C-alpha positions in Angstrom: -28.1 97.5 126.7 -26.7 97.3 122.9 -27.7 95.5 120.3 -24.4 93.7 119.5 -21.0 93.0 120.5 -17.6 92.5 118.9 -16.2 89.3 119.6 -12.1 88.5 120.0 -10.4 87.6 117.3 -10.3 83.9 116.4 -7.0 82.9 115.0 -8.4 79.7 113.4 -10.6 81.5 111.2 -8.4 84.0 110.3 -5.7 81.6 109.2 -7.4 78.7 107.7 -9.7 81.4 105.6 -6.6 82.2 104.1 -5.6 78.7 102.9 -9.4 77.8 101.5 -8.9 79.5 98.3 -6.6 75.9 97.3 -10.0 74.3 97.3 -11.1 75.7 93.5 -15.0 75.4 93.8 -15.5 75.8 90.2 -13.8 72.4 89.8 -15.6 70.6 92.5 -18.3 68.3 92.1 -20.6 66.0 94.8 -21.9 63.1 94.7 -24.2 61.6 97.0 -26.4 58.2 98.1 -28.5 57.0 100.6 -26.6 53.7 102.0 -28.7 50.9 104.1 -26.6 50.5 106.9 -28.4 47.3 108.5 -25.3 45.4 108.0 -22.5 47.8 109.3 -24.7 48.0 112.4 -24.5 43.8 112.3 -21.0 44.0 112.0 -20.2 46.9 115.0 -22.2 44.8 117.2 -20.3 41.2 116.4 -17.0 43.1 116.4 -17.6 44.5 119.7 -18.9 41.0 121.2 -15.8 39.5 119.8 -13.3 42.3 120.8 -14.9 44.7 123.2 -14.1 47.2 121.0 -17.3 48.7 119.0 -15.9 50.3 115.5 -17.2 53.7 115.0 -19.3 54.7 111.9 -15.8 56.6 110.7 -13.7 53.6 110.8 -16.0 51.9 108.6 -15.8 54.8 106.4 -12.2 55.0 106.5 -11.7 51.7 105.8 -14.2 51.6 103.0 -12.5 54.5 101.5 -8.8 53.3 101.9 -9.7 50.0 99.8 -11.3 51.9 97.3 -8.3 54.4 97.0 -6.1 51.1 96.5 -8.3 50.2 94.0 -9.0 52.6 91.9 -5.5 54.2 92.3 -6.5 57.3 89.8 -8.4 58.7 92.6 -5.1 58.4 95.0 -3.7 62.0 93.1 -3.6 64.7 94.3 -2.1 68.5 92.4 1.2 70.7 92.6 0.4 74.1 91.4 3.1 76.7 90.7 2.0 79.7 88.2 3.6 78.3 85.7 4.3 74.6 86.4 1.4 72.5 87.2 1.5 68.4 87.2 -0.6 65.6 88.8 0.5 63.5 92.0 0.4 60.0 92.1 0.4 58.8 95.7 1.5 54.9 96.0 0.5 55.0 99.8 -3.0 55.1 100.8 -3.4 57.8 103.7 -6.7 59.0 104.9 -7.2 62.6 106.7 -9.8 62.7 109.5 -11.1 66.1 110.9 -11.8 66.6 114.3 -13.3 69.0 116.3 -11.1 71.0 118.8 -11.6 73.7 121.2 -8.9 75.3 123.1 -8.0 78.8 124.5 -7.6 81.1 121.3 -8.6 78.3 119.1 -12.1 77.9 119.7 -14.2 76.0 117.0 -11.1 74.8 115.5 -10.9 71.8 113.5 -7.6 69.1 113.6 -7.2 67.4 110.4 -5.1 64.2 110.9 -3.8 61.3 109.0 -4.0 57.7 109.3 -1.2 56.3 107.4 -1.4 53.4 105.0 -5.0 52.9 105.7 -5.4 50.2 103.3 -3.5 47.8 105.1 -5.2 48.2 108.5 -8.2 46.0 109.8 -11.2 47.7 110.9 -10.3 47.5 114.7 -6.7 48.8 114.0 -8.6 51.8 112.5 -11.1 52.7 115.1 -7.8 52.6 117.6 -6.2 55.1 115.3 -9.4 56.7 115.3 -9.7 57.2 118.9 -5.9 58.1 119.5 -6.6 60.9 116.7 -9.8 62.3 118.9 -7.7 62.5 121.9 -4.4 63.8 120.2 -2.1 61.3 121.3 0.9 60.1 120.2 1.9 61.5 116.8 -1.2 63.4 116.4 -1.0 65.4 119.7 2.6 66.3 118.5 1.1 67.6 115.1 -1.5 69.4 117.1 0.6 71.1 119.2 2.6 72.2 115.9 -0.8 73.4 114.2 -1.7 75.3 117.5 1.6 77.0 118.0 1.8 78.1 114.2 -1.8 79.6 114.7 -1.7 81.4 117.8 2.0 82.5 118.0 3.1 83.5 114.3 1.1 86.6 112.6 -1.6 85.5 110.7 -0.1 86.6 106.9 3.1 84.3 107.7 1.2 81.5 109.3 -0.9 81.2 106.2 1.9 80.9 104.3 3.4 78.4 106.1 0.4 75.9 106.0 0.1 77.1 102.5 3.6 75.2 101.8 2.7 71.7 101.2 0.2 72.7 98.4 3.7 73.3 96.5 5.6 70.3 97.3 4.7 66.7 97.3 6.6 65.1 99.9 5.6 67.7 102.1 2.0 67.5 101.0 2.3 63.7 102.2 4.0 64.8 105.7 1.7 67.0 106.6 -1.6 66.6 104.5 -1.3 62.7 104.0 -3.0 61.9 100.7 -6.0 63.5 98.3 -9.1 62.2 100.8 -10.5 63.9 103.7 -13.4 62.5 105.8 -15.7 64.7 107.9 -18.8 64.2 109.8 -21.4 66.1 111.8 -23.3 63.2 112.4 -22.7 63.4 116.2 -24.5 66.5 116.2 -27.6 65.3 115.0 -27.1 66.5 111.0 -28.4 64.5 108.1 -25.8 65.7 105.6 -23.0 68.1 104.5 -21.3 68.9 101.8 -17.9 69.9 102.9 -15.3 71.7 101.2 -12.0 71.1 102.1 -8.4 71.9 100.7 -8.1 68.1 99.7 -9.3 66.7 96.2 -11.4 64.3 97.7 -13.8 64.9 100.2 -16.2 62.5 102.1 -18.8 63.4 104.8 -21.8 61.1 106.2 -24.5 62.0 108.0 -26.6 60.8 111.0 -27.6 56.9 110.6 -31.4 57.1 111.5 -34.3 55.0 110.5 -35.8 56.4 107.2 -38.5 55.0 104.9 -36.9 53.2 101.7 -38.0 50.6 99.2 -37.2 47.4 99.4 -39.0 44.6 96.8 -41.5 47.2 95.8 -42.6 47.5 99.6 -42.1 51.0 102.1 -40.0 49.7 105.0 -37.9 51.9 108.0 -34.1 50.8 107.7 -31.4 52.7 109.3 -29.6 54.5 106.7 -27.2 57.1 106.3 -26.3 60.1 103.7 -22.5 59.7 101.9 -21.7 62.6 100.2 -18.1 62.7 98.1 -16.8 66.1 96.7 -13.9 65.5 94.1 -11.7 67.4 91.7 -12.9 67.0 88.4 -9.5 67.8 87.2 -8.3 64.7 88.4 -10.8 62.6 87.7 -13.6 62.9 85.2 -17.6 61.9 86.2 -17.5 58.1 85.5 -14.1 57.2 87.0 -15.5 59.1 90.0 -19.0 57.3 90.1 -17.2 54.0 89.9 -14.9 55.0 93.0 -17.7 56.5 95.0 -20.0 53.1 94.3 -17.0 51.2 95.5 -17.1 52.9 99.0 -20.9 52.8 99.2 -21.3 49.2 98.1 -18.3 48.1 100.8 -20.2 49.9 103.4 -23.7 48.9 103.0 -22.3 45.5 102.4 -20.3 45.8 105.6 -20.9 42.2 107.1 -19.4 40.2 103.5 -17.2 42.4 102.5 -15.4 44.2 105.6 -16.2 41.4 108.6 -13.7 39.3 107.2 -11.2 41.9 107.5 -12.5 43.6 110.9 -9.6 42.0 113.0 -6.8 41.8 110.8 -4.7 43.4 108.2 -4.9 42.1 104.9 
């Protein structure tokens, strides 16, 4: 028996790996915080009891992120970069993109990035429904997945990379195909505690598994359900202090979910 074998080409990694250079590692900084999820868990249970629909942790994170982008509009920005023309783009809509795993023949271990538009106007229940459509590739997300699938599987990799890079150069195409500045991803369902993502979006939020961990409350060590929340951001778009205010805005809303998300869990603002 041979010591190794060469696997077939994976078109997804060939194509997507070619556009990751957009994500300039030298310009990225990461922040993280451990969040007490006690209120978020109680909120999920109360919403499930009232509506029959239990919101996911992703829905709670997207809800908090969308409201923070609306409040801290300096974070709702992207860049356009031509060789001799570089500008910052201020977005007027709050769109949040979410990464979901997708397996299909020829695109094993692929990731689909679907956008929830005007996320700051949606209630927690509405966000949860849209996330379910995204995960199941229903409606608009199904059409966009089919388009992405055709580009990656039917075109030569070099041409597919060039096509997928076009939104990086035009603000209207970025909004149409990539949404806004923020991407949310999570490996929590696989039991991972923490992930620092490296996506071609200016802001990346990821969160880990919610489980009981020891924390100090009122000077005493006790077990509480917590999760790690991580943000990576492009420091060309915002400096450390405003980025910290933005990040804490997201973290505080999640940790105070009953008081700050609960009133808007069933209705749009």
